[in-house]
Each structure stands twice: as structure tokens, then as C-alpha cells.
C-alpha positions, 0 to 999 in steps of 0.5 A: 444687682446680680448678687453672685457676680457682686460677691466676686468684687469684694477685696479681702482683708485677710489671707484665705486659701482654698482647695483647687476647684474641680476640673482645674486641678494641676495634674502633679500638684493635686495637694496644692491650694489656691490663694484667693485675691478677691472675695468668692461666693460662699465665703463667710466674709463675702457679704461684709466685703460687698457691703463695706464699699456700698456703705461708704458710698451711701454715706458719701452722698449724704445718707445715714444708716438707721441704728435700728436696722443697718439695712435701712438708710435715710436722708433728711431733705431741707424743708422750704417754708412758704410764707 
């Protein structure tokens, strides 16, 4: 997974405004700001917004999150007893 690109697909839960990017300023409106619709690389919220859908997907397919390390997931498999 390319992390810089992955950060662009997170949905924001709050309203965030940023300055106009260099090179894309509107000539007579340089003091205007941009309202972000999606997460942006470098925002403090970006990693969380990226991780939320991943956690939901992993839980949906049967994995559990470790209570000691939230980056570790595990899944118990059924043991077949051979007699």
C-alpha cells in the first residue's frame, strides 16, 4: 500500500480549512481558504481516518484486535480433532 496516496481517501468527520496551495492561488482571492472534503497527507487526523475503515473491514472478516498492541490482529481457527 502506498501510504501517501492512501491518506487521500479518508473521509473527514469535522470541517477543516487550509490555505490555498502554492501555485494554485486564485489571483484576486489570495486571502481565501480551501475547505477540505477528504483527508490530506500531513493532517493529524489522516492516520485515524485511514485506520477506521481498515479496522471495520478486518473485524468484519473475523479478526480481533489485540488489547496489548492495536496494530496486531489475530484470528482463531477451529481445531480439528483426529481420533
